[in-house]
C-alpha positions as CSV (number, residue, x, y, z in Angstrom):
1,M,-48.7,-73.3,-22.2
2,P,-48.4,-70.1,-23.7
3,F,-49.7,-71.1,-27.9
4,L,-52.9,-72.5,-25.7
5,S,-53.7,-69.5,-24.3
6,G,-53.2,-65.5,-23.7
7,S,-51.1,-63.4,-25.6
8,L,-48.3,-64.8,-27.6
9,G,-45.0,-63.5,-29.5
10,F,-43.0,-65.9,-32.0
11,E,-40.5,-66.4,-34.6
12,R,-40.6,-68.7,-36.9
13,F,-38.2,-71.7,-39.1
14,T,-38.7,-74.0,-41.3
15,V,-38.2,-77.6,-41.0
16,T,-36.5,-79.9,-43.2
17,G,-35.5,-83.9,-43.0
18,F,-38.3,-85.2,-41.0
19,K,-39.8,-88.3,-43.5
20,E,-42.9,-89.1,-41.2
21,Q,-46.7,-88.5,-42.1
22,R,-47.7,-88.3,-38.3
23,F,-46.2,-87.7,-34.8
24,G,-46.6,-90.9,-32.6
25,E,-45.7,-92.7,-29.5
26,E,-42.2,-92.7,-31.1
27,H,-41.7,-88.9,-31.1
28,I,-43.0,-88.5,-27.3
29,A,-40.5,-90.8,-26.5
30,R,-37.7,-88.9,-28.1
31,L,-39.2,-85.8,-25.5
32,Q,-39.0,-88.1,-22.4
33,Q,-35.2,-89.2,-23.8
34,F,-34.3,-85.7,-24.1
35,A,-36.5,-83.9,-21.5
36,S,-34.3,-81.4,-19.2
37,G,-33.0,-82.1,-15.8
38,Q,-32.1,-85.8,-16.9
39,F,-28.8,-84.7,-15.5
40,Q,-26.8,-81.7,-13.4
41,T,-23.5,-80.8,-14.1
42,S,-21.1,-77.9,-11.8
43,A,-19.1,-76.6,-14.7
44,I,-18.5,-72.8,-15.0
45,E,-20.1,-71.7,-18.2
46,N,-22.3,-74.9,-19.0
47,V,-25.4,-74.3,-20.9
48,Q,-27.7,-77.3,-20.7
49,V,-30.8,-77.6,-22.8
50,G,-33.9,-80.3,-22.4
51,F,-37.5,-80.4,-23.6
52,L,-40.6,-80.0,-21.0
53,G,-44.4,-80.8,-21.1
54,G,-45.1,-76.9,-21.8
55,D,-46.8,-76.4,-18.9
56,H,-44.3,-75.3,-16.3
57,L,-41.1,-75.0,-15.7
58,F,-40.5,-78.3,-14.3
59,D,-42.9,-80.2,-16.3
60,Q,-41.4,-83.8,-17.4
61,T,-44.7,-85.7,-18.4
62,F,-45.3,-86.0,-22.4
63,D,-48.1,-87.9,-23.9
64,L,-49.9,-88.1,-27.6
65,G,-53.2,-86.8,-25.9
66,K,-51.3,-83.4,-24.4
67,N,-48.5,-82.9,-26.7
68,V,-50.1,-83.6,-30.3
69,I,-52.7,-81.4,-31.3
70,D,-53.9,-81.1,-34.8
71,D,-50.9,-82.9,-36.4
72,A,-48.5,-80.3,-34.3
73,L,-46.3,-81.0,-31.6
74,H,-46.7,-78.4,-28.9
75,C,-44.3,-78.8,-25.4
76,S,-41.1,-76.4,-24.1
77,V,-37.5,-76.2,-24.5
78,R,-36.0,-75.5,-21.2
79,V,-32.6,-73.9,-21.2
80,D,-30.3,-74.0,-18.0
81,T,-27.6,-71.6,-17.3
82,N,-24.9,-71.8,-14.6
83,Q,-22.5,-68.8,-15.5
84,I,-20.3,-67.1,-12.8
85,P,-21.0,-63.3,-14.0
86,S,-18.3,-61.8,-15.7
87,A,-18.1,-58.9,-13.2
88,I,-17.9,-61.2,-10.3
89,R,-15.0,-63.1,-11.4
90,Q,-12.9,-60.0,-12.7
91,A,-13.5,-58.6,-8.8
92,W,-12.4,-62.1,-7.6
93,M,-9.4,-61.8,-9.7
94,Q,-8.8,-58.1,-8.4
95,M,-8.7,-59.3,-5.2
96,E,-6.1,-62.5,-5.8
97,L,-3.9,-60.2,-7.9
98,T,-3.9,-57.2,-5.0
99,A,-3.0,-60.1,-2.4
100,L,0.0,-61.8,-4.1
101,A,1.7,-58.3,-5.4
102,R,1.1,-56.2,-2.2
103,D,5.0,-57.5,-1.4
104,N,6.5,-56.8,-4.3
105,S,8.8,-53.9,-4.9
106,T,7.0,-52.5,-8.0
107,G,3.6,-52.7,-6.5
108,R,2.5,-54.8,-9.5
109,P,2.0,-58.9,-9.8
110,T,4.3,-61.1,-12.0
111,K,3.8,-63.5,-14.8
112,A,3.6,-66.1,-12.8
113,Q,1.7,-64.3,-10.0
114,R,-1.1,-63.7,-12.4
115,E,-0.7,-67.7,-13.6
116,Q,-1.3,-68.4,-10.4
117,A,-4.2,-66.1,-9.4
118,K,-6.0,-67.2,-12.5
119,E,-5.8,-70.4,-11.3
120,A,-7.6,-69.5,-8.0
121,V,-10.2,-67.8,-10.1
122,Q,-10.7,-71.0,-12.0
123,E,-11.0,-73.1,-8.4
124,R,-13.1,-70.6,-6.9
125,C,-15.7,-70.3,-10.3
126,A,-15.6,-74.1,-9.8
127,A,-16.6,-74.2,-6.3
128,E,-19.2,-71.6,-6.5
129,A,-20.9,-73.3,-9.7
130,A,-21.6,-76.3,-7.8
131,T,-23.5,-74.8,-5.4
132,G,-26.0,-74.0,-8.6
133,K,-26.9,-70.3,-7.0
134,Y,-25.5,-68.8,-10.0
135,R,-27.8,-71.6,-12.1
136,K,-30.6,-70.1,-14.3
137,M,-33.3,-71.0,-15.9
138,A,-35.4,-70.2,-18.7
139,H,-38.1,-72.0,-21.0
140,F,-39.7,-71.4,-24.4
141,P,-42.7,-73.0,-25.6
142,I,-42.3,-74.4,-29.1
143,L,-45.3,-75.9,-31.5
144,W,-44.2,-77.9,-34.6
145,D,-46.8,-77.6,-37.3
146,L,-46.1,-80.7,-39.3
147,P,-48.7,-80.0,-42.0
148,H,-46.2,-76.7,-43.1
149,N,-43.1,-78.2,-42.3
150,L,-43.0,-75.3,-39.8
151,L,-41.7,-74.3,-36.2
152,Y,-43.3,-71.7,-34.5
153,F,-39.7,-70.6,-31.4
154,G,-41.8,-68.5,-28.6
155,G,-39.2,-66.8,-27.8
156,S,-36.3,-64.0,-29.5
157,G,-32.9,-63.7,-29.7
158,A,-30.1,-65.9,-31.4
159,A,-28.8,-68.0,-28.7
160,A,-32.3,-69.3,-27.1
161,A,-33.0,-69.8,-30.6
162,G,-30.2,-71.5,-31.7
163,H,-30.3,-74.0,-28.4
164,C,-33.7,-75.1,-29.3
165,A,-32.8,-75.8,-32.5
166,D,-30.0,-77.7,-32.1
167,L,-31.4,-80.0,-29.3
168,L,-34.4,-80.9,-32.0
169,T,-31.3,-81.5,-34.2
170,R,-30.2,-84.2,-32.4
171,A,-33.6,-85.5,-31.1
172,F,-35.1,-85.8,-34.4
173,G,-32.2,-85.4,-37.2
174,V,-33.9,-82.3,-38.4
175,E,-32.8,-79.4,-39.8
176,F,-33.9,-75.5,-39.6
177,S,-33.7,-72.3,-41.2
178,R,-35.2,-69.1,-40.1
179,L,-38.2,-67.6,-41.8
180,T,-37.8,-63.5,-42.4
181,A,-38.5,-61.1,-45.0
182,G,-36.3,-61.9,-47.2
183,T,-36.3,-65.6,-46.9
184,L,-40.3,-65.1,-47.3
185,A,-39.4,-63.1,-50.6
186,T,-37.3,-65.4,-52.0
187,Q,-40.3,-68.0,-51.6
188,W,-42.9,-65.8,-52.8
189,A,-40.8,-64.9,-56.0
190,H,-40.1,-69.2,-56.6
191,N,-43.5,-69.7,-56.6
192,A,-44.6,-66.5,-58.6
193,N,-41.2,-67.3,-61.5
194,R,-40.2,-63.8,-60.2
195,M,-36.9,-64.9,-58.9
196,E,-35.3,-62.8,-61.7
197,Q,-37.0,-60.2,-60.3
198,L,-36.0,-61.0,-57.1
199,A,-32.3,-60.6,-58.0
200,D,-32.6,-57.2,-59.4
201,A,-34.1,-55.4,-56.7
202,K,-31.7,-53.6,-54.3
203,P,-33.0,-51.4,-51.5
204,V,-34.0,-48.0,-52.6
205,P,-34.2,-44.3,-51.0
206,F,-38.0,-42.9,-50.7
207,A,-37.1,-39.5,-49.1
208,T,-35.1,-37.6,-51.8
209,Q,-32.8,-36.3,-49.0
210,V,-31.5,-39.4,-47.6
211,H,-29.2,-41.9,-50.3
212,Y,-28.2,-45.0,-49.3
213,S,-27.6,-48.8,-51.2
214,D,-27.4,-50.5,-47.8
215,L,-29.3,-50.3,-44.8
216,S,-27.2,-49.9,-41.5
217,W,-29.1,-52.5,-39.9
218,S,-28.5,-55.2,-42.4
219,N,-26.6,-58.4,-41.7
220,E,-23.5,-57.9,-44.0
221,Y,-22.9,-61.9,-44.1
222,S,-26.3,-62.5,-45.4
223,D,-27.5,-61.7,-49.4
224,C,-31.2,-62.5,-47.9
225,P,-33.0,-59.5,-49.0
226,D,-34.2,-58.9,-45.4
227,Y,-34.3,-55.0,-46.1
228,L,-38.0,-56.0,-48.4
229,G,-39.4,-55.8,-44.1
230,N,-38.6,-52.5,-44.0
231,E,-40.2,-51.6,-47.6
232,F,-43.2,-53.3,-46.9
233,L,-44.1,-51.4,-43.0
234,L,-43.5,-48.2,-45.0
235,W,-45.6,-49.6,-48.5
236,L,-48.1,-50.7,-45.7
237,W,-48.3,-47.5,-44.4
238,W,-48.3,-45.3,-47.7
239,H,-51.9,-47.7,-48.9
240,L,-53.4,-47.4,-45.9
241,E,-53.2,-43.6,-46.1
242,N,-53.7,-43.0,-49.9
243,E,-55.3,-46.1,-51.4
244,S,-57.8,-48.7,-48.5
245,D,-57.0,-50.2,-45.5
246,C,-58.8,-53.4,-47.2
247,I,-56.2,-55.1,-49.3
248,K,-57.3,-58.2,-51.7
249,L,-54.7,-60.8,-51.2
250,S,-53.8,-64.1,-53.5
251,D,-56.4,-66.6,-52.0
252,D,-59.3,-64.0,-53.2
253,S,-59.9,-63.1,-49.5
254,E,-59.2,-59.6,-48.0
255,V,-58.2,-58.5,-44.9
256,T,-58.5,-55.0,-43.3
257,V,-55.6,-53.6,-41.7
258,M,-55.1,-50.6,-39.1
259,L,-51.6,-49.8,-38.1
260,A,-51.6,-49.2,-34.2
261,K,-50.2,-49.1,-30.8
262,T,-46.7,-48.7,-31.6
263,L,-44.1,-48.2,-34.2
264,T,-40.3,-48.0,-34.3
265,L,-38.4,-46.0,-37.3
266,E,-34.5,-45.5,-37.6
267,C,-32.5,-44.0,-40.1
268,P,-31.2,-46.2,-42.6
269,V,-27.8,-45.0,-42.8
270,G,-27.4,-45.2,-39.0
271,E,-27.0,-41.2,-38.6
272,H,-30.7,-39.7,-37.2
273,G,-31.0,-42.6,-34.5
274,K,-33.8,-44.2,-34.0
275,E,-37.6,-43.6,-32.2
276,T,-40.5,-45.3,-31.0
277,I,-43.9,-43.5,-30.8
278,T,-46.3,-45.4,-28.6
279,A,-49.8,-44.0,-29.4
280,E,-53.7,-45.5,-30.3
281,A,-52.8,-44.6,-34.0
282,P,-49.1,-43.8,-33.4
283,V,-48.9,-42.8,-37.5
284,K,-51.0,-39.9,-37.2
285,L,-49.1,-38.1,-35.0
286,S,-46.9,-35.3,-36.1
287,E,-43.2,-37.0,-34.7
288,A,-43.9,-40.1,-36.7
289,W,-44.7,-38.2,-40.0
290,Q,-41.7,-36.2,-39.3
291,A,-39.1,-39.4,-39.1
292,V,-40.7,-41.3,-41.8
293,S,-40.9,-37.7,-44.1
294,S,-36.7,-36.7,-43.4
295,G,-36.1,-40.6,-44.6
296,K,-36.7,-43.1,-41.3
297,L,-37.7,-46.0,-42.1
298,P,-39.9,-48.3,-39.5
299,R,-39.1,-51.5,-37.8
300,K,-41.2,-52.2,-36.2
301,A,-45.0,-51.4,-36.3
302,G,-48.1,-52.9,-34.3
303,M,-51.3,-54.0,-36.7
304,T,-54.8,-55.1,-36.3
305,L,-55.6,-57.3,-38.7
306,V,-59.6,-58.5,-39.5
307,R,-59.4,-61.2,-42.0
308,H,-62.3,-64.1,-42.1
309,G,-64.1,-62.5,-39.3
310,Q,-61.1,-62.6,-37.3
311,Q,-59.3,-59.8,-35.3
312,F,-55.7,-60.0,-34.4
313,D,-53.6,-57.9,-32.8
314,L,-49.8,-58.5,-32.9
315,V,-46.4,-56.1,-33.3
316,L,-44.3,-57.2,-36.7
317,Q,-40.5,-57.0,-36.2
318,A,-39.4,-55.8,-39.8
319,E,-36.5,-57.7,-40.6
320,S,-37.0,-61.0,-38.7
321,F,-40.9,-61.0,-39.1
322,A,-40.7,-62.4,-35.4
323,I,-44.6,-61.7,-34.4
324,S,-44.8,-60.2,-30.7
325,G,-47.7,-58.8,-27.9
326,A,-50.6,-61.2,-30.8
327,K,-53.8,-61.2,-29.0
328,I,-56.3,-64.1,-30.7
329,Q,-59.1,-65.5,-29.7
330,S,-59.2,-69.4,-27.3
331,D,-58.4,-67.6,-23.9
332,D,-57.6,-70.9,-22.0
333,S,-57.8,-73.7,-24.1
334,R,-57.8,-76.8,-22.0
335,D,-60.5,-78.7,-24.0
336,R,-59.1,-80.4,-26.6
337,H,-61.5,-79.5,-29.6
338,D,-60.7,-75.8,-28.1
339,R,-56.8,-76.2,-28.0
340,V,-57.6,-77.3,-31.9
341,D,-59.0,-74.4,-32.8
342,R,-56.4,-72.4,-31.2
343,I,-53.7,-74.1,-32.7
344,D,-55.5,-73.2,-36.5
345,T,-55.9,-69.8,-35.6
346,V,-52.2,-69.6,-34.9
347,R,-51.7,-70.8,-38.2
348,T,-54.6,-68.3,-39.9
349,L,-52.3,-65.3,-38.1
350,A,-49.3,-66.9,-39.7
351,E,-51.0,-67.3,-43.0
352,T,-52.3,-63.9,-42.9
353,V,-49.4,-61.7,-41.8
354,D,-47.5,-64.0,-45.2
355,L,-50.4,-63.2,-47.5
356,L,-50.4,-59.8,-46.7
357,F,-46.4,-59.4,-47.6
358,G,-47.2,-61.6,-50.6
359,A,-49.4,-58.8,-51.5
360,F,-46.2,-55.6,-51.1
361,C,-44.4,-58.6,-53.5
362,L,-46.8,-58.8,-55.9
363,C,-46.2,-54.8,-56.7
364,R,-42.4,-54.4,-55.4
365,L,-41.5,-57.2,-57.7
366,S,-43.7,-56.2,-60.5
367,S,-43.4,-52.8,-63.6
368,D,-45.6,-50.9,-61.4
369,W,-43.4,-50.7,-59.0
370,S,-41.4,-47.3,-60.1
371,N,-44.9,-45.8,-60.0
372,C,-45.4,-46.8,-56.9
373,R,-42.0,-45.7,-55.3
374,Q,-42.3,-42.6,-57.3
375,S,-45.8,-41.8,-55.4
376,I,-44.5,-42.9,-52.4
377,S,-41.6,-40.2,-52.6
378,N,-44.4,-38.0,-53.6
379,W,-46.3,-38.7,-50.6
380,L,-43.1,-38.4,-48.0
381,G,-42.7,-35.1,-49.8
382,A,-45.6,-33.3,-49.0
383,S,-44.5,-31.4,-45.9
384,N,-48.1,-30.7,-44.5
385,P,-49.6,-33.4,-43.2
386,R,-53.0,-32.0,-44.5
387,L,-52.0,-31.8,-47.9
388,R,-51.9,-36.0,-47.6
389,Q,-55.3,-36.0,-46.3
390,S,-56.5,-33.9,-48.9
391,A,-54.9,-36.2,-51.5
392,A,-56.0,-39.6,-49.9
């Protein structure tokens, strides 16, 4: 049960439409009703989605003591696909066309023969799919945090997350929306009465030699300001090198931060590529400095956070705010008390990341931002890394 032991990774979704105050036997019954493997199919490109108890790929046992922990529902979602690989289908099609066109004077298949070959391939695909040899299974842990109306999805990729959301919608009648840097910033701005400032915010170039009004990786169909995730990681890097590695949070706690293990940077205009640097302290390496000072923006960063005496090691994806490789306490949490502690620690991890991002939003959406932005630009303009150290 990945949320209860070992390292973990997840994306988060907000949950709306759930009226109950707690999980009960009726919700366990829903899991059982929509359990994985309830029926089989031989469809060529079929996807079957169902719940698992959470222990392993074939675990179909559910109960309150096992799956409900401290007002959180924990289980897994299994996604089964039964699709013939496109390369195999193309090969079968070519073989059929070659055989049918063998006696043609032109050596090319006719329109009728193409239709005949297509039907033959479809029949062969159906027969092969029925054998089950192309069936693939994957399962993804989920943690539904009822008090905070959050769903932690232990996977990555829009397709798998979409299958999970569809299943939960069918089973419980709820709706989901992805939590990203942009939606987190919107939530923060709403609570802080800074929506007008957020509406006026635009992506800003920090390095003088690179100019842009949008980022090459932005979703053109979304107005969500996810670019703030990239600016957050750059601001954090600057703050750690020039201000302090200890940052005051809005709840009056403090978090100590270190960027560590991995760093991915990319050109915001898509002209100079992307690079990933792996080291104990990647931001201290000359190649990292050369990349960021040339205008590349962080898209992913490893970090160590220490707050309330708890240490978290994780990798944060800038735009989606997806967390991967997170290492937290309570290694093998089989005892119920230990499992409750583990769930609380997962919540604290997410809260710490959000509060740290909130500290950036407080600066980004304030009148002090222009001065901060200029300080970051000046920092990037110092070509010699030793100048940065002497100015810190």
